[in-house]
N, C-alpha and C positions, 0 to 999 in steps of 0.2 A: 358684780363690776358694774357701777354705772355708764353710761353710753356717753361718750365725746360730744361737744359740739361746737361744730365751729363755724365762726363767722368771714363767708368771704365777702368780697367787693358786688361791685355791679357787676364787671366785667366777668368776672366768675361766675356770676348766676345767668347772666344773657348766654353764655356759653352752653351751662345745660341746658336752657330752653330751647337751643338752636341744636341739642342733639336729635336723631332720628332713631326711633325705635328699630334693632338691627338685631344680628345675630350677638354679639355683646350689650346690646344696652335697651335697659325698655322703662319705660315713665309710666306709672300710673296715678291717680286720683286718691283721695284717700276713703274715700268714699266706695272704694270698689271691696268687696269685702276680704279679709285675711285670709279667709282659706283660697279664694281663687288667686289671690296672689300667689299661693305657694305653687299651681304648678308653674309660673315663671321659675321660682326658685331648683324647684326638680328639675326644668330644663336646661338650664346653666349650669348648675351641676353636673348633670350628663354629661354634658359637652363641655365645653371648652373655658367655663367660668362666664362670669359677667357681672354687671351694677344693673340694680334696680332704683329707681328713682317714686318713691312714692309721697304725696303730697304735689304734685304735679299736675293739673287741669288741662284737657284739649277740648279745643272749640277750630272745628274745621281745619283739621291739621295744623294748628298753632296753641300752644305750650302756655301755661302764665302757671306763677307760683302758689298755691294754694297749699299751705303747709298746715300740721296740726298746730293748736293752741298752746300745748306743752309738750314737756316729754312724758308726763303720765296718760296725754290724752292718744298714745300710740300704743299702749301697753299690750289692749287686745290685738294687736299686729304682732309686737315682738312673740308674744305665747305662743302663739299660734307659728310664728315662723320659727321656733326653737324645737317644735314636733320637729320639723326636718334634720335641724343637725343637732339634736339632744346633746351629743359631748361637747359639744362648745367649738369644734373642729370645721375648718373649710370656710368659714364666713367673717366679716366683719362690720359693725352697725356706729354709722355717725349720724346724728343729727348736722344739717346745713343751715345756719340761719343767714339774710340779708336784708338788713335794712333800709330800702322801706317795705320790703315785700313778708305779704301776711303768712304766718307761723315758721315754723318748723318741717324742714322738707328730710324723711328720712332714707339718708343713704346705705343701700345696703350691696356692701363687694361679697359673690361667691367667686370659690375659686374651682375648678375645677377638682372633682372629687374620684377618691380611689374606688368607690363605694358605691352601688344605687342608692340614689335618693328617691324614696316616694314625694306625691304631692298628698293635704292630706285628704286627697279621693281617693288616697292608697292606688293611684294608677300611677307607671312611671312617662316623664315627658325627656324630651331632647330638645334643644333650641336644634333650629334649621331654619335662618334667616331671621325675620323679624315675626316669627311665629314658634308659640313652643308646642311642640308635636308630641299628639300622645301615641305611645307604643300599644300596639292590638294585640301582635300576633306572637307566636312562641317564639320565631325565629327572628322577630325585630328584639325582643329581650336577649337571646341568644347571643346574637351578633354584640348588643350592647356588654354582655359579660364579657365578651372577648375583649371587646374593648378596652373593658376596663381592666383587662388581666385575673380575672374571677375564676372566669373557666378558662381552657386550654384546647383546641382542637389537636395539640399535639399529644394527648391522651386517648383519642378517641380509634379504639381498636378497628382494623380493618379485615374484610372478612376474606383474607387468602391464609395459603397453609404457614404453618411458622416455619416451615426449611425454608422459604423465599431470603429471612433473614439468618438462619443458624444456620447453614449451610451454604453458603455463599464465598466467592474469593474475596470479597469485602473484609466480610466475617474473621475469616480463616487471615488472612492477610492482619487484621487487625488482632485474634487472639494470640497472635503468635510474638505478641511485643508486649503484650499483655501481663502485669505481675501480679499476684500469683496467677501461673497459666487456670483456668478453670474449663468444666465443659458450658461452650457454648449458651445454651438451651437454659441451664440452670442460669445460668451466670445472668442473663437476658430478662428470668423471670423475677431473681432479685432484683434489678435495674429497672423494674415494671416497663418494661418496651416488649415485652410476651405477657398479656393479661389472659386469662382464661385460655388461654390456647393458638391466641390471635395475637400478631403484630400489631402494635400501635403506630399511630402515622409518625412519633418521631422513632420508632423501632427501625422501618422501611426509608424514611430520607435517613438513616447512618448507616445501615447494615445490610441493604437489597442492593445488589449490583445496577438495578436499574430499578426504582421507585416510580418513576412517571409509567409506567404497565398498570402499574394498581394507586397511582396518585395522579390521572390525567388532568391536565388544565390546569395544576397549581403547585407543582412543583420543578417546572422549568425556569432555562432563562433564555429571555429573548434579548439577543444584541443585533443591535441596527446602528448603520452608518448613515448620516444625512450630511448630505455637501452645502451646507449652509450654515449664516451664524445666526437663521432669522428665530423667532420666537417658538416656534413650530417647525415640526417634521412635516413635509407633503410626503405624497408619493413619488411625484415630479424630482424631487430632491435626495430617493432613497440610493443610496448606490449599493448597488448590489441587492440579493436576498438578505434577510435578515437572517441570524446563525441561531439555533437554536442547540442549547446546552442544558447535557442532561447527564445521570450518574448520580451515584451516591451523595450525600454532600460535604463528603470532606471533598473529592475529586472534584463535585461542581465548583467548589468555591477556587482552587487554584487554577483549572480551565477558564474562568472567568474573569479571573485576573490576566489572568496571561493572554488569554484573545483579546480582551480590552485595551492592554498596552499593545498590543501587536498592531490594532487597527488606529491608534494612537499615534503609534513614532510613522504611521505611513502617513500621519498630515504633515505636510509643508506649509511655511507662514514667510510672506516674505517681510523680512525685517531691514535695516540699514545697511547691513551684511550681505543681504541675498536670502534666496531659501534656507530657513534654518527648520528642524522637525520640533513639532512641539511635543512636550514631555511632562509628564505631571510623577511627583514623589511617586515612587513606586507601591510604600506604606498607606499613602491617603489611601489610594484607590483599594489596596487589597482591605485596611478595615471598613469600609464604606460599603464596598460588596460583603465582606463575613456578615457586617451588619445588618445589611438590608436581607441576606438568609437564613440567616440564627431568627433574627424577632420578627420576621412576615408573619402575620396569620396565615395560618394554613388552613384554613376553613372558609378562606373567600378562593372562588375556582376563576385563578389568574395566573400570572406569572410576573416573573420579577424583570423589569425589562430596563434594559442599557443603553443609552442611547448617544453617540460620539455625535456630533457636532463640529464646526469647523473652530469654535471658542467654546467650547464648554464641553462635558459630561452630566447626563441626567442619567441618575441610577432612583426606577419606583419601583416601591415594594409596598406590596397589599398590606390593605389593614392601617387603621388609625392609628397612634402610639399610647402603647398602653399605660392604664392607670393614672396617676398624677403626673404622669409626663408630656414635658410640651417643648413646641421648639425652642420656649425660652432658655427651659432649664435643662434640657437635654445633655449637655456637660459633666451636669451637676450632680443629677439623679439617677439613680440604677433600678433598672425594675424591666426581670426577663418574664417576656410574657411564654415562651417555651424554655421553661426549666430546666426540662431534660437533654432537651439537645445542648442548651448552651452548657451543662456539666459535663454531657457525655463525651461530646467532640471535644472538648479538650482534656480528652485521655487518648485520642489519637496522635501519633510523634508529629512532634512539627506543629502543634496545634494552632488552625488558624485564629481563634480566641488566646493566645494562651497569655494576654495581660486585659482577663477578664477583668471587665466594666473602666478602660483605659483607649476604648476601640477610636472612640469618635477625638475624642482628646489629640488621640495620637495623629488623627488624618489631618486636624486642623495645625497642630504642631507642624507637621511636615510642609503643610501646603504655606506654614511662615519662613520658612527656612528657605524656600527657592522664592521668596517677596513674592508669592500669590497670595490672592483676596482668599478670605473666608469662604467654605465651602456653604451654601445656602439649604438651609430647610425648610420646607414647607409642607403641613400637614393639609392633604384635601379630604375630600367629603370622605371617600374609603382608601387613599392610600398615604403616602410619606413619599415627597419626593426630596433629594438632593441633589444639589445644582453645584457641580465642580466647574467653574471658570478659569479658564483660562486671561485671566486677567491681574496684572502687574499690582501690586501697591504702590501708594505713593513713595515717594525715594525716601530713602531715612531721613535725609538733612529735612525735608517738607516734614514729617511727622513729626519730628521734634519743635520746629517753630509750630506747626498749629496745634500740640499739645499745649506749648507754653503760651497763645495766648488767650488758654482759661484755666490754666495752672500754675503758678506760683512759681516753680522750677521743676527740673526732671535732673534724676540722677542714672548711671551707666548702668542700674540693672532692669528701670522702670524702661529704659531705649530698647533692650534686649527682648522685653515682656514683649512690647507693640508691633517690633520688627523679625523677632524670630531670630536676630544674629546672635550667634552663642558667644563671639569671642570678643569679652571688654576690650582688648586691644586695638581691634576693629571700630568699637563705637568711640572710644578713645580719639580717635585719627576721625573721626565724624564731630567731635566736639569742636577738636582743635583749628580743622576746616573752618566751621563755623563762624569761630574766633576770631579768626585771621581776616573772613569778613565782615566783623563788626557786627555779626545779629547776636551772639549771643556772649554772656561772662561766665565766669563762677562767683558761688555764692562766698563772698568773705571771707565768713566764719566757719567755713565749711571746707573740713580737710580729709584726707586718708579717705578711709571709706567710706564717708559721710560726703565725699564732694559732690556738690552740685550744680546745676546752671540756668540763670535765668536771661531772658530778653534784655539788650539791654536796651535803656530806658533813652529814649527819642528828646526827652524834654529840654 
């Protein structure tokens, strides 16, 4: 398939030339050997994706346009690049032209890959800042495999007796509710949580009465209360000692949600009516905490941290997002790092992940219903941070007007999606209020289920 050539104007070309090499972008001269450039392709694909511009010269920190004379002049680069992406997946090419700039710049968009991509030299690189970092140790490669979801620490066996999970109180209670009834050891062998006579990490987390005894420093939850709204909690703003929440995963999720809710409800905030308790939707806390515990990377020796501030809750879980999942697509994509944990905890009564795959969507919808802003998901170097803010959305009226400032019309259904309001009649009353103020009007030709509204023309 031919590669598209896109003509860009001077402003767009100048914007490219003002880019700086960083975590998501790299600029290279066409004279650089294609094999050397594959290090950047490998690094971007193995990290968060990025963009490579080939045909940009650099002189003392200043970039200038010096592209290929024509499309065929870039064939050597394309042939080498396609060795990195042999199935034609995970990248996109286009040529950029700008008169009177010289030649065509090859723009390569690299997406975050669900597999490990090697450079032409056979080595694996990861983008860190403006550098393509070579991974040299087995530990680094194993960590990248876990980040990609290729391998999972949950399947590792632990050198402890199988009776730790076959004869625990947790297992006895669980097996009584299991249908059909089965011998615990035989059932656990079939479920691959006992392998070669040893329990796996998943088995201990699910069925041991105290997994933390065999998995220290990587299976607890730490709950903090910071009496501040500042960006970071400090020792002097820490209210009391942090709580450590332990136990099997099923109980740990329940206890973490309960204790976090109790801590939040102890916070009062001054509003027009006086002191009022702060509250977050229970289902939002439940789903976000559940997500943090069942999808974390248990290969990282750290706990899940829940920090309660005056104006927000932070939930930080060890490990980057697995596979191709990113903060931008996390509500639409599905990828379970710990597939066995996700599957088996769903067999418990009133499973914490009863709506498998819908957890974060449920959390976001619950926040909207209380007119609170969406949680913010940030991927850090070795963890994922979810920020649940106690900040109100704009009023429905304001959201309608702002929407109409960039769209020709709006409907009842669109407003309900924007605001989280479930009632059609409530939205109708908001429309009526805005019409009385002379801010909006009905679109004349649309009636019934197609009824729409637009801004009143000020001409």
